[in-house]
N, C-alpha and C positions, 0 to 999 in steps of 0.2 A: 360602878361596881354593883349597885343594887339592881340596875337594869339587867346586867349580865347574869347576876345570881338568879333573878326571877326567870329569865329566858331559858337558861340551861337547865334549871331544876324542873321546869315545865316539860323538858324533853329528856329528862335524866335516863329514862328507860332505854331509849335508842342510843344515847351517848354510851351507856354501859355496853349495849350490844356491839357498838362500833369498836370499843376496846377489846371485847371478847373475840371479834373477828380478826383484829390486828394480831392476836396470838399466832395466827397461821399465815401472816403475810411475810414475804421475804424481807421487806423493809418496813419497820414500824417506828414512827417518831411522833411523840405527842406534843402539840402546841396548845398554849393557853393564853388567856388575856393578860396583858401586862398588869402586874400588881394584884392578881387574883390567885389565891392559893387553891390547891385541889380540895381542901376542906370546905372552901366557900362554894365550889362548883357542884359538889355532890353531897347527898345526905350520908349519914354514917353507913347505912346499908349499901348505898351505891359505891362509896369509896372502898368498902371492903370487897365488893365484887370486881372493881377495877384492879385493885391490888392483886386479887386472886388470878385475874387474867394475865397480868404482867409476870407473876410468878410462874404461871403455866408456860408462858413463852420462854422464860429463862430455862426451864426444864427441857423444853423442846429443842434447844440450841444444838445439841449433838446431831440430831436428825437433820436440821436445817443446814448446818455446816457441811454435812456429808452430801447433801443434795447440790450444794454449790460446787463441791469438788467434782461431782459427776457432770455438772453442767460445763465446767471448765475443761475436763479431760475427755468427755465422751459426747458433748453436745446435748445432754439431756435437758429437759425443760423443768424448771423448778415448780412453777405454777402453771397449770394448763386447764383448759375447758374440758368438759366431760368427753366430748367427741374425739379428742386427741387419742384416747385409748380405746374408743368404741366407735370407730368409723362406720362399722356395718350396722349399727343400731341407730336408725333415724330419729328415735325418740330423744337422743342426746343432743341433736343439732340445735334445738330450740331452748335448751336449759341454760339460763343465764345467771341463776342464783345458787349454783353449786360449782365447786371446782376441786381439782385434784392437786395435792401438795406432794410432789414427787410421785413415786409409784405406789406408795403405801397408804396415804391418808386422803380421805375425801371429806370436804367441809360443806355443811349446809347452813348458811347464816340465817339468823332471825332478822328480818328486815321490816317487820310491822310491829307497832305498839300493841301491847296487851295480847300478844300471841300465846295461845295455849298449846299449839302444835305447829309443825312444819311438814310440808309435803316433800318427801325425799325420794329420789329415784335411785334404785340400787341396780346397776347395770351388770351384765355378764352372766349369761345363762350358765348355771352350775357353779358360779363363784359364791364364796362366803364373805360377808362383811361383818365386822365386829364393832359394836358400840365402843367408842374411844374411852368411855368412863366405866361402864359396868360390864362390858364385853358381851352384851346381849347379841345373839346371832341373827343376822338378816340374810335371806337368800337372794342372790342376784337373778335377774331375768333379762329379757330383751323384748324388742318389738313393742315397747311402751307398756309392758305388763309389770314393771318393777316398782310402781309407785306405792309408798307406804306413808301413812300419817304418823309422824313421830312426835310424841309429847315433849314439851320443853318447859324448863323453869328459868328463873332469872339467874341461876348459878352457873350457866354456861351455854354454849351453842352446840348443836349436834355436829359431831365429827366421828368418822368411822375409819377403821383400818381394814384394808383388803387382806383376805386370807391368803397365806403364802408369804407374808411379810415378817421381817424382824426389825423392830424399831428400838433404837437406843435413846434413852432420855437421861437427863440428870435426875438423880433421886432427890436431891435437895435444891432449893432455890437460893439466890444470893442477891446482893445489892449491886453487883457489877459483873460484867463478863469476865473480868480478870479474876474476881473471887470465885465465881462458879467454875471457871476453867481449872482451878487448882483444888477446889473443895466440894465440887458438886456431886462426886461419886456417880455411879451409874446404876440404872435398872434396865435390864434386857427384857423386852416384851416380845414374845413369840406368838404369832397368830397363824395357826396351821390352816392350810388350804384343804379342800375336799380330799385330796390325795395324801394328806398327812405330812406335807413338806412345807418348809418356809426358809427364806434366805434374806439377808440384809447386809449392810455395810456401815462401818464407822470410819470416818476420816478424822484425824487429829494432828495438830501441830502445836508449837509452843504458844500460839496465840499472839505473838509479838513480832516475830521476824517476817519481813516481806518476802514474797516470791518463794515460799517454801516448796512449792511443787516443782518449779524449774530447777531448784537447788537440791532436790531430793532430800528434803529435811522434814519428813512427815511419817506418820504411822497410818496404815490402813488395816482394818480387821474385817474379814469376811466371815459371816455367821451362817451356818447351815443347821437346820433343825428337822426332826422327824417325830414320830410318835414315841420314840424311845430315847432320843438324845439331842443335845445341843452341842455343837463343836465350833471352834474358832480357828481361823487360819490367819496368821499374822505376817504382815510385810512391814518391817521397820527399816526405813532407809536412813534414819538419822540416829545412830547408836547413842549419841549424847543426849537425845531427847528423853525425858522421863515424864510420862503422863502420870500425874499424882493421883488421879481419880481411881477409885477401887470399884470393881463390879460387886455390888452388895446384894443384888436381888435378881432373880430370874423368874418371870411369869410366863407360863405356857398355857395358851388357850386353845381349846378344840380337842382335848383328849377324850377318849371314849370310856376310860375307867381309871380309878385311882391307882397310882404306882405303889407297888409293895416295897420297893427299895429305891433310894436315890444315892448315887455315888458321884464323887468329885474326882475326876482324873483317874478313874478305875482304881481307886484306893483300896477297894475291897471292904470299905466301911460304909455303913448306912448313915446318910446324912440326916440328923434328927430334926433340923429346923426347916420344916416344910408343912404345907397345908394343902388340902384338895377339896374343892367344892364346885359342883355343876360344870365339870369338864375343865376346870382351871387349876393348874398346879402352881403353887407359889413356893419358891425355894429362897430362904432368907439367911441373913447373917453370913454371907459369903465374903471372902477376901481374895478375889481373883484380880490379878493385874492384867491389863489389856495387852501389854507387851509380850506376854507369854500365852501360847496356845493352850486351850483348855478343852475338856470334854466333861459334860454333866449328863449322866445317863439316868434314866428313870424307867424301871421295868415293872410291868404289871404282873 
């Protein structure tokens, strides 16, 4: 145990980085030495960072689950190298330390100790990429011109969302997939493209029954967004299924000005619980059910 403790703590930084990377893996399972607790493996700070990475993964589960649905029904690839989506850009052919998670998320792992920055390639001339944490905007390029040195801290690894995407996450974390399936609630993250549009999908089932797709026992929600509204289109094939999670918050990134009004389902009433800063609109304290189509409009 003492040997294990000295060895792992000497490499704690990269062990933490590995856990942070696993946040975005389709399958992540942690193994440890027999008889050694996590508290013995990591310092207090390291353990806190590992816990934060695991919680981030739980919040990402709605997006991951939806990607597996697309893989099953349409043959989409859940994790793919950069060149899969940018075959015409030769610069992506040699990139081995970045990858795409579905169509929306790009991950740039930290693979070296004591790193202060990571060199990230932003592909796609005319595309917009948003930092996954603070929503800083990066402009895509091609022909090898899209490299940017991105600062990093020990609190996470760089990940970015492609403009034109709508990503659903759980608002809260939990101690098990069963708990978060019923109590996670949702946050809808909209990342507008250059043309002001975005779209995304949520797939959900009861989380217990096998073969829900072939038995038509599931819910899909298609989201479409613009510079003035977010709408949902619901396909509920299992009337007895009740998704207990509530959509509590919508965040729209890429707006050009602060909305003067926000309305829920064309109610005619201005929704007061909102904030706007640096092109980002945050609408909070919502109580929207995913089984019912909705429209949230925001007019400047």
